[in-house]
C-alpha positions in Angstrom: 70.4 -3.5 -57.9 70.2 -5.1 -61.3 67.1 -4.9 -63.6 65.3 -8.2 -64.2 66.9 -9.9 -67.2 64.7 -9.2 -70.2 64.8 -12.8 -71.4 63.3 -13.7 -68.0 60.6 -11.2 -68.5 59.8 -12.5 -72.0 59.7 -16.2 -71.0 58.2 -16.3 -67.4 55.9 -13.3 -67.2 53.0 -14.9 -69.0 50.0 -15.2 -66.6 46.3 -15.6 -67.0 44.0 -13.0 -65.9 44.6 -12.0 -62.3 43.5 -9.6 -59.7 45.7 -6.9 -58.2 45.3 -6.1 -54.4 41.7 -5.3 -53.5 42.4 -1.5 -53.0 43.6 -1.2 -56.5 41.4 -3.7 -58.3 38.8 -1.3 -59.5 41.4 1.0 -60.9 43.2 -1.9 -62.6 40.0 -2.9 -64.2 39.3 0.7 -65.3 42.8 0.9 -66.9 42.4 -2.4 -68.7 39.0 -1.3 -70.0 40.2 2.1 -71.1 43.3 0.5 -72.8 41.1 -2.1 -74.6 38.7 0.6 -75.8 41.5 2.7 -77.1 43.0 -0.3 -79.0 39.6 -1.2 -80.5 39.1 2.3 -81.7 42.4 2.2 -83.7 42.8 0.9 -87.2 45.1 -2.1 -87.9 48.2 0.0 -88.6 47.9 2.3 -85.5 47.0 -0.8 -83.3 50.1 -2.5 -84.5 52.2 0.5 -83.7 50.6 0.8 -80.2 51.0 -2.8 -79.2 54.5 -3.9 -77.9 55.3 -7.1 -76.2 55.6 -6.7 -72.4 59.2 -8.2 -72.4 60.4 -5.8 -75.1 63.3 -3.5 -74.0 61.2 -0.5 -75.2 59.1 -0.7 -72.1 62.1 0.8 -70.1 63.1 3.3 -72.7 62.6 6.6 -70.7 62.9 10.0 -72.2 61.5 13.5 -71.7 63.1 15.4 -74.7 61.4 15.9 -78.1 62.2 12.8 -80.2 60.3 10.1 -82.1 58.9 7.4 -79.8 57.5 3.9 -80.5 53.8 3.6 -80.1 50.8 5.1 -81.7 51.2 8.8 -82.4 48.6 11.2 -80.9 49.0 13.6 -83.8 47.7 10.8 -86.2 44.5 10.0 -84.3 40.9 10.9 -84.8 39.0 12.9 -82.2 37.6 9.7 -80.8 41.0 8.0 -80.6 42.4 11.1 -78.9 39.6 11.1 -76.3 40.3 7.4 -75.6 44.0 8.1 -75.2 43.3 10.9 -72.6 40.8 8.7 -70.9 43.5 6.1 -70.4 45.8 8.8 -69.2 43.4 10.1 -66.7 43.0 6.5 -65.2 46.5 6.9 -63.8 46.6 10.6 -63.1 44.5 12.6 -60.6 42.3 15.5 -61.8 45.2 17.8 -61.0 47.7 15.6 -62.6 45.7 15.2 -65.7 45.3 19.0 -66.1 49.0 19.4 -65.6 49.7 16.8 -68.3 47.4 18.4 -70.9 48.7 21.8 -70.0 52.3 20.7 -70.5 51.4 19.4 -73.9 49.7 22.7 -74.8 53.0 24.6 -73.9 54.5 23.2 -77.1 52.3 25.7 -79.0 53.8 28.5 -76.9 57.4 27.2 -77.6 56.6 27.1 -81.3 55.6 30.7 -81.3 58.6 31.8 -79.2 61.2 29.7 -81.1 59.6 30.0 -84.6 59.9 26.2 -85.0 56.4 24.8 -85.3 57.7 21.6 -86.9 59.8 20.9 -83.8 57.4 22.1 -81.1 54.0 20.4 -81.6 51.4 19.8 -78.9 50.4 16.6 -80.7 53.7 14.8 -80.8 53.0 12.4 -78.0 52.9 8.6 -78.2 50.9 5.9 -76.4 52.3 2.4 -76.1 50.5 -0.7 -74.7 52.9 -3.3 -73.4 51.3 -6.8 -73.4 47.7 -7.4 -73.4 45.4 -5.2 -71.1 44.1 -7.3 -68.2 46.5 -10.1 -68.7 49.1 -9.8 -66.0 51.6 -8.4 -66.2 51.0 -5.7 -68.6 51.5 -1.9 -68.8 51.4 1.3 -70.8 53.2 4.5 -71.4 52.2 8.0 -72.7 55.3 10.0 -73.5 56.6 13.0 -75.4 58.4 16.3 -74.6 58.3 17.1 -71.0 55.9 14.3 -70.1 56.5 10.6 -69.4 53.7 8.5 -67.6 54.5 4.9 -67.1 52.2 2.3 -65.6 53.0 -1.4 -64.9 50.3 -3.8 -63.6 50.9 -7.2 -62.0 48.8 -9.4 -59.7 50.7 -7.7 -56.8 49.9 -4.1 -57.6 50.4 -1.0 -59.9 53.6 0.8 -60.2 53.4 4.5 -61.4 57.0 5.4 -61.8 58.9 6.8 -63.4 56.7 9.9 -63.7 58.2 13.1 -65.4 56.6 16.4 -65.8 58.3 19.5 -67.0 57.2 23.0 -68.1 58.8 25.4 -70.5 58.2 28.2 -70.3 57.6 28.0 -66.5 55.7 31.3 -66.7 54.2 31.9 -70.1 55.0 35.5 -71.3 52.2 38.0 -72.0 50.8 37.9 -75.5 49.8 34.2 -75.6 46.1 34.5 -75.1 44.6 32.5 -72.2 48.0 30.9 -71.6 49.5 34.2 -70.7 51.0 34.2 -67.3 50.2 30.5 -66.9 52.4 28.6 -64.4 51.8 24.9 -65.1 54.1 23.6 -62.4 54.2 26.7 -60.3 53.1 24.9 -57.1 56.3 22.7 -57.3 58.4 25.8 -57.2 56.4 27.7 -54.7 56.1 24.8 -52.2 59.7 23.9 -52.4 60.8 27.5 -51.8 58.2 27.9 -49.0 59.8 24.9 -47.3 63.4 26.0 -47.6 62.6 29.4 -46.3 60.9 27.9 -43.3 64.2 26.6 -42.1 66.3 28.7 -39.6 69.9 29.7 -40.4 71.5 26.5 -38.9 69.0 24.3 -40.7 69.7 26.1 -44.0 73.4 25.4 -43.7 72.5 21.6 -43.5 69.8 21.8 -46.2 71.4 24.1 -48.8 74.2 21.8 -50.3 75.5 24.4 -52.8 74.9 28.1 -53.5 75.1 27.3 -57.2 72.1 25.3 -58.6 72.6 21.8 -59.9 72.0 22.2 -63.6 69.6 19.3 -64.2 67.8 16.5 -62.4 70.6 14.1 -61.6 68.7 10.9 -62.3 68.6 11.9 -65.9 66.9 9.7 -68.6 68.4 6.3 -67.5 66.1 3.4 -67.0 67.8 2.2 -63.8 68.6 4.8 -61.0 70.3 4.4 -57.7 70.2 6.6 -54.6 71.9 10.0 -54.9 74.5 11.4 -52.4 73.1 11.5 -48.9 73.2 15.2 -48.1 70.9 17.9 -47.0 68.8 18.0 -43.8 67.2 14.9 -42.2 63.5 14.7 -41.3 64.5 14.4 -37.5 66.3 17.8 -37.6 63.1 19.5 -38.5 60.6 20.9 -36.0 57.0 19.4 -36.1 55.7 22.3 -38.3 58.6 21.8 -40.8 58.1 18.0 -40.8 54.4 18.6 -41.8 55.7 21.0 -44.5 58.1 18.5 -46.0 55.5 15.7 -45.9 53.1 18.2 -47.7 55.7 18.9 -50.3 56.2 15.2 -50.8 52.4 14.6 -51.1 52.2 17.2 -53.7 54.2 14.9 -56.1 52.4 11.7 -55.0 49.1 13.4 -55.6 49.8 13.8 -59.4 48.7 10.1 -59.5 45.1 8.8 -59.0 44.4 8.0 -55.3 45.0 4.3 -55.3 48.4 4.7 -56.9 49.3 7.7 -54.7 48.3 5.9 -51.5 50.3 2.8 -52.3 53.4 5.0 -52.9 52.8 6.9 -49.7 52.5 3.8 -47.7 55.7 2.4 -49.1 57.4 5.6 -48.0 55.9 5.4 -44.5 56.9 1.8 -44.3 60.6 2.8 -44.7 60.2 5.6 -42.2 59.8 9.4 -42.5 62.8 9.7 -40.2 65.0 8.6 -43.2 63.7 11.5 -45.5 66.4 14.0 -46.6 65.7 17.4 -48.3 68.5 19.1 -50.2 68.4 22.5 -52.0 71.0 23.9 -54.4 71.1 27.5 -55.6 69.8 30.8 -54.3 66.3 30.9 -52.7 65.2 34.2 -54.3 62.5 34.1 -56.9 63.8 34.2 -60.5 67.2 32.6 -59.7 68.2 29.1 -60.9 67.6 26.5 -58.2 67.2 22.8 -57.6 65.8 20.6 -54.9 65.2 17.0 -54.0 63.5 14.8 -51.4 65.0 11.4 -51.0 64.2 8.3 -48.9 65.5 4.7 -48.9 63.5 3.7 -51.9 62.8 6.8 -53.9 63.8 10.3 -55.0 61.8 13.3 -56.1 63.8 15.9 -58.1 63.0 19.4 -59.2 65.3 21.6 -61.3 64.7 25.1 -62.6 67.9 26.4 -64.2 67.4 26.7 -67.9 65.9 29.7 -69.8 66.7 32.3 -67.1 65.2 30.0 -64.4 61.9 29.7 -66.3 62.0 26.0 -67.3 60.9 23.3 -64.9 61.9 19.6 -64.7 60.3 17.4 -62.1 60.5 13.6 -61.6 59.5 10.9 -59.3 61.7 7.8 -59.4 61.6 4.6 -57.3 65.0 2.8 -56.9 63.4 -0.7 -56.6 60.0 -0.4 -58.4 60.4 1.8 -61.5 58.7 0.0 -64.4 57.3 -2.4 -61.7 60.5 -4.1 -61.2 59.8 -4.9 -57.5 56.3 -6.1 -58.4 57.6 -8.3 -61.1 60.2 -9.8 -58.7 57.1 -10.7 -56.4 55.4 -12.1 -59.4 58.3 -14.4 -60.3 59.0 -15.4 -56.7 55.4 -16.2 -55.7 53.8 -17.3 -59.0 56.5 -19.3 -60.8 
């Protein structure tokens, strides 16, 4: 799979206003309105920073470590501008997903206290970028900073919500940090994954556990284009009905980080390629407090979870689509059908 040539994006993907599929139309309108409201609330300098051409290579510049991004910086915004930014974020993420995102940002304050580096760990060092013109297809946006990357691409053929990265450090906030003490921002991702692997019998565990040593990090990394990982682990067909429901439930936990219209489109895409093709793999011990890793992979996507750093108290999770990250598949449809 090769990404669309960026020159092609820059020259062909200029369309008048268009409508996405009916089941996503209201959400697409809401996103466009929220993005336009945000842009109108910015001064000229911030608006210039936020607006990036849709065909610019920056649109696929994916990171989840603390570094400077392109876009308008959340730290430099007024209270109204920040509220408008979070309102746009909430158009893509569900209530639970939005709470997780805001909580991930707030963990930077905890890290600043633990590490004694407030200049390096700042809950306001996040950036919003708008690619193209809201409502003029195709267009998109990104909200990104340490441990959080939300990417949305809209065309007349639908909305792509990947890649989506969420991380949490510390995974369990130590005592002494006020209301955040003992908070587990991504605790469900750990608990549900462990619950599933422990539901397997001895023979099934031999298939599912691919290594007794944890894989140190999500394998898809921070590259813009990802391909399927090794086919290993246990197949959906080797699970009993209760376990199959458990795996689908674990998968849905990640899909439900997105708003319903995006989540349902992603779920249907997975169903269309067959649940029988799902694979689950675990690496590392299954005991609480030990470094571990797991993933769910299908023909078109992979979900990865890693908890290996800081004495297994540092979560990384990601949802990647091999064909439709940054809306590539939707953009191919756009070119094929509309040009």
